[in-house]
KOLNUTOR-9707 format. One record per residue (C-alpha): x, y, z; residue in three letters. Coordinates in steps of 0.05 Angstrom, whole numbers, plus 32768, in hexadecimal, padded with zeros to 4 digits. Example, Ala and Ser with C-alpha at 12.3 -4.5 7.8 and 13.67 -1.06 7.14 Angstrom:
2
     X     Y     Z  miba
  80F6  7FA6  809C   ALA
  8111  7FEB  808F   SER
//
This chain:
152
     X     Y     Z  miba
  8CFA  88EC  863E   UNK
  8CBC  88EB  866A   UNK
  8C9F  892D  8684   UNK
  8CBB  8941  86C8   UNK
  8C9B  896F  86FA   UNK
  8CC6  8997  872B   UNK
  8CA5  89B4  8768   UNK
  8CB9  89F2  8790   UNK
  8C91  89F3  87D1   UNK
  8C8F  8A34  87F8   UNK
  8C6F  8A46  883A   UNK
  8C59  8A8D  884D   UNK
  8C4B  8AA6  8894   UNK
  8C27  8AE9  8897   UNK
  8C0D  8B12  88D1   UNK
  8BE6  8B53  88CC   UNK
  8BCD  8B7C  8892   UNK
  8BF1  8BB3  886B   UNK
  8C1E  8BC0  88A7   UNK
  8C2A  8B75  88B2   UNK
  8C67  8B4A  88A7   UNK
  8C78  8B04  8896   UNK
  8CA8  8AD2  8879   UNK
  8CAC  8AA9  883A   UNK
  8CD0  8A67  8843   UNK
  8CE3  8A3F  8805   UNK
  8CE2  89F7  881D   UNK
  8D1F  89E2  87F5   UNK
  8D4E  8A15  8814   UNK
  8D2A  8A1E  8856   UNK
  8D41  8A67  8856   UNK
  8D0F  8A99  8874   UNK
  8D05  8AD7  8849   UNK
  8CE5  8B10  8871   UNK
  8CAF  8B35  884B   UNK
  8C81  8B70  8855   UNK
  8C5B  8BA5  882E   UNK
  8C89  8BDA  880E   UNK
  8C82  8C23  8822   UNK
  8C67  8C37  87DD   UNK
  8C2B  8C0C  87EC   UNK
  8C24  8C2A  8832   UNK
  8C48  8BF2  8856   UNK
  8C82  8BF5  8886   UNK
  8CB8  8BDE  8854   UNK
  8CFB  8BC8  886D   UNK
  8CF4  8B80  8852   UNK
  8CED  8B63  880D   UNK
  8CA9  8B5E  87EB   UNK
  8C89  8B36  87B3   UNK
  8C98  8B6D  8781   UNK
  8CE3  8B6A  8790   UNK
  8CE0  8B1E  8791   UNK
  8CC2  8B1B  874B   UNK
  8CF8  8B49  8731   UNK
  8D2C  8B1F  8756   UNK
  8D10  8ADE  873B   UNK
  8D13  8AF7  86F3   UNK
  8D59  8B14  86FB   UNK
  8D73  8AD7  8720   UNK
  8D55  8AA6  86EE   UNK
  8D73  8ACD  86B4   UNK
  8DB7  8AD0  86D6   UNK
  8DB9  8A85  86E5   UNK
  8D9F  8A75  869F   UNK
  8DD4  8AA0  867E   UNK
  8E0A  8A80  86A9   UNK
  8DF5  8A3B  8693   UNK
  8DF0  8A4E  864A   UNK
  8E33  8A72  8649   UNK
  8E55  8A38  866D   UNK
  8E36  8A05  863D   UNK
  8E4C  8A2F  8602   UNK
  8E92  8A37  8620   UNK
  8E8E  8A82  8619   UNK
  8EC7  8AAC  8636   UNK
  8E9C  8AD0  866A   UNK
  8EC6  8AE9  86A4   UNK
  8E91  8B10  86CB   UNK
  8E46  8B19  86CE   UNK
  8E1F  8B4F  86F2   UNK
  8DD4  8B5B  86F0   UNK
  8DAB  8B98  8701   UNK
  8D60  8B92  86FA   UNK
  8D25  8BC0  8706   UNK
  8CDC  8BAC  870D   UNK
  8CA4  8BDE  8700   UNK
  8C5F  8BDA  871F   UNK
  8C2A  8C0A  8704   UNK
  8BF7  8C25  8736   UNK
  8BB6  8C43  871E   UNK
  8B8C  8C51  875B   UNK
  8B81  8C0E  877E   UNK
  8B98  8BE6  8741   UNK
  8BE0  8BCD  873E   UNK
  8BFF  8BAC  8701   UNK
  8C45  8B90  86FD   UNK
  8C58  8BAF  86BA   UNK
  8CA1  8BA4  86AB   UNK
  8CE4  8B88  86C0   UNK
  8D23  8BA4  86A1   UNK
  8D60  8B76  86A4   UNK
  8DA4  8B96  869A   UNK
  8DDA  8B61  869B   UNK
  8E22  8B78  8694   UNK
  8E4A  8B3E  8678   UNK
  8E96  8B43  8676   UNK
  8EBC  8B16  8646   UNK
  8F06  8B07  8646   UNK
  8F33  8B3E  862A   UNK
  8F4B  8B0E  85F4   UNK
  8F05  8AF8  85DE   UNK
  8EFC  8AF7  8593   UNK
  8EC7  8B21  8570   UNK
  8EA1  8AE1  8560   UNK
  8EA2  8ACE  85AB   UNK
  8E89  8B14  85BF   UNK
  8E51  8B0F  858B   UNK
  8E3E  8ACA  85A5   UNK
  8E3D  8AE4  85ED   UNK
  8E0D  8B1B  85D7   UNK
  8DE2  8AE9  85B1   UNK
  8DE0  8ABB  85EE   UNK
  8DCF  8AF6  861B   UNK
  8D8F  8AFF  85F3   UNK
  8D80  8AB5  85EB   UNK
  8D87  8AA7  8636   UNK
  8D48  8AD0  8641   UNK
  8D20  8A9D  8618   UNK
  8D38  8A63  8644   UNK
  8D29  8A84  8687   UNK
  8CF1  8A5C  86A8   UNK
  8CD9  8A95  86D5   UNK
  8CD8  8AC8  869D   UNK
  8CB1  8A98  8672   UNK
  8C7E  8A92  86AB   UNK
  8C6E  8ADC  86A8   UNK
  8C79  8AE8  865D   UNK
  8C3D  8B0B  863F   UNK
  8C28  8B29  8682   UNK
  8C67  8B4E  8697   UNK
  8C94  8B6F  8663   UNK
  8CDC  8B57  866C   UNK
  8D0F  8B84  864B   UNK
  8D56  8B6C  8643   UNK
  8D8E  8B9F  863C   UNK
  8DD1  8B79  863D   UNK
  8E15  8B9C  863D   UNK
  8E51  8B74  8626   UNK
  8E96  8B8B  863E   UNK
  8EDC  8B72  8632   UNK
  8F03  8B63  8671   UNK
//
């Protein structure tokens, strides 16, 4: 199969400095996403920001990837919920995006076998390796996966 390239064009409008505001518009969806500087960086807050968007991108990519993997494996998953937390370290004027913790809670059918539960847990860890966005930051941002598997 020949190599394929997929493109994801985005436009950004920004006005002002630290107290400014703007929008990000992914060209595929056309949805405007308001952005500004968060209060912890002396901005007005009230909108999303690149730090939240990176955490969201990693959490969303993992969630979609797990959904695809679990469906392909015909796993008895009945519910999926993700909580994620990104951590930025500030040292004076230096900022480093250090870590994103992913905490998926995956519920399986009440009648799932022990082998199915074990496979769900295994796939929960493997899905991280298939996530395109996580792989883009791997080695720069620590991504920690803490899945919880429940019976429904």
